TORDRENNU-435986 format. One record per residue (C-alpha): x, y, z. Coordinates in steps of 0.2 Angstrom, whole numbers, plus 5000, padded with zeros to 4 digits. Each point is the difference from the previous one (the first is absolute). Example, Ala and Ser with C-alpha at 12.3 -4.5 7.8 and 13.67 -1.06 7.14 Angstrom:
# residues 2
506249785039500650174997
***
This chain:
# residues 118
478749424973500849855004501350024986500450215006500349955015501449844994500850154987500350125016500649855013501049924985500650184995500350055020501349845001501050054985500350185007500449935019501049854993501250124994500350095011499450205001501950095004499750144988501850065003501949884999500650065018501749965008499549885014501849965007502150054990501449945004500950175005499249955017501049865003501450014989501250175002500850054986501950035000501050134991500749944984499149844999498649964987498749935004498249934997498450065009498549894999498350115004498549925001498350084995498249935004499749934984500449964984501550134991499750044983501950024997500250064982499050175001500850055022501450085002501450015016501450155003501250025012499850175006501750085009500450155005499550174988498549904994501149904988498949864995500649834990498949864994500649885006499949784993498749905006499149834999498849885007500249955014500049815006498450015009498550094992499850175005501850015005501350124987501949985000500850154997501750054998501050155008501750044994501650045012499650145010501050085014499450085017498450115000498449994998498849944985498049944996499449894987498750104992498749874994498650014985499249834998498649944992498949865008499549884990498150065000501050164995499850115010501650125005500950005015501550135005500850025014501650025010501349885010501250125011501949885002501550015009501849984991501049945013502149985000
***
C-alpha cells in the first residue's frame, strides 16, 4: 500500500512539474508594440506559453484575396519565442495564420490580424 502511494505521488509530481498546458497559445507578440511599415522587411516575434516544435509548425502571411504565402521562421531567443520574417509589404490589411505544434505534440491553429502603415 505504501509503495503504491509513493508511485502515485511521484507520478503526480512529474505531471505537474512538466506543466499542464496542452496547446501552444500566443501570450504576446511584437505586432502589438511595433507597427509594420510599408516597404520595410521586418521580424516579428510571437511568444507562446510553451515550447514549440519548429520543424513541424507552419506560418503563413495572408493577404488580399485570401492569398497564403509561407513564411520563414525560427526559434526565438527565449523559450516559447518564434521569430517570423516578414517580407516587404505594401500598405493594407494582412494576417499571420499559424499551425503550431507544442513540444507535447498538441496542434494550435489561429490567426493574428495586423495593418501595414505608410
